[in-house]
Structure formats: structure tokens, C-alpha cells
C-alpha positions in Angstrom: -55.1 29.3 207.7 -55.3 27.9 211.2 -54.8 30.3 214.1 -54.9 29.3 217.8 -53.2 29.7 221.1 -53.4 31.9 224.1 -51.8 35.3 223.2 -54.9 36.8 221.7 -53.4 40.3 221.5 -50.8 39.1 219.1 -53.1 37.0 217.0 -55.9 39.6 216.4 -53.8 41.7 213.9 -53.0 38.5 212.0 -56.6 37.5 211.8 -57.5 41.0 210.5 -54.8 40.8 207.8 -55.6 37.2 206.7 -59.4 38.0 206.5 -58.4 40.0 203.4 -56.2 37.3 201.9 -57.3 33.8 203.0 -60.2 31.9 201.8 -60.9 30.4 205.2 -59.5 30.9 208.7 -59.9 28.2 211.4 -59.7 29.5 214.9 -59.0 27.5 218.0 -57.9 27.9 221.7 -58.3 31.1 223.5 -58.5 33.0 220.2 -61.7 31.1 219.3 -63.1 31.5 222.8 -62.6 35.3 222.7 -64.5 35.5 219.3 -67.3 33.3 220.7 -67.6 35.6 223.7 -67.6 38.7 221.5 -70.5 37.1 219.6 -72.3 36.9 222.9 -72.1 33.1 223.4 -71.5 31.5 226.8 -68.1 29.9 227.0 -68.2 28.5 230.5 -65.3 29.1 232.8 -62.8 29.8 230.0 -60.6 32.8 230.9 -61.2 35.7 228.6 -59.1 38.9 228.6 -62.1 41.3 228.8 -59.9 44.3 227.8 -59.5 42.7 224.4 -63.2 42.3 223.6 -63.6 45.9 222.1 -60.7 45.2 219.7 -62.3 41.9 218.7 -65.6 43.6 218.0 -63.8 45.8 215.4 -63.2 42.7 213.3 -65.9 41.3 211.0 -66.6 38.5 213.4 -69.6 37.4 211.3 -67.5 36.8 208.2 -68.1 33.5 206.5 -64.4 33.0 206.3 -64.0 32.6 210.0 -64.6 29.1 211.3 -65.0 28.5 215.0 -65.4 25.2 217.0 
């Protein structure tokens, strides 16, 4: 499964659902940047909707199924 784009708030529920079903999930775009920021990594000047970070941290962001750039 490949998930990317800018509307993170619509993609997070999908990521949560597919973590239970998919073998691997490749994330890109703003979705990937938000997860990288939630992991505490610097992402430069990329715009991150800070209000979404608490929801992201509820996902198992250390799952080996998630692949980030």
C-alpha cells in the first residue's frame, strides 16, 4: 500500500486500518513528514499541521510495516 499527499487528517484513519491488514505501507509527502516529525526527526521547513501530531502519536509509528523516505 502506498499512501501520500497533503490531507493528513483524512489519511491517518486509513493508515491505522491498513496497519492491521497490509504487509507493508509506504508513506510519502506530507503524511511521511508528519510521521517523521512525530518520531522527533527534523524535517526542515516542511509545513506540519501541529494539531495532528497527538493523533499521529496514537498510531504504532515504530511498526516495521511503515516505510518512510
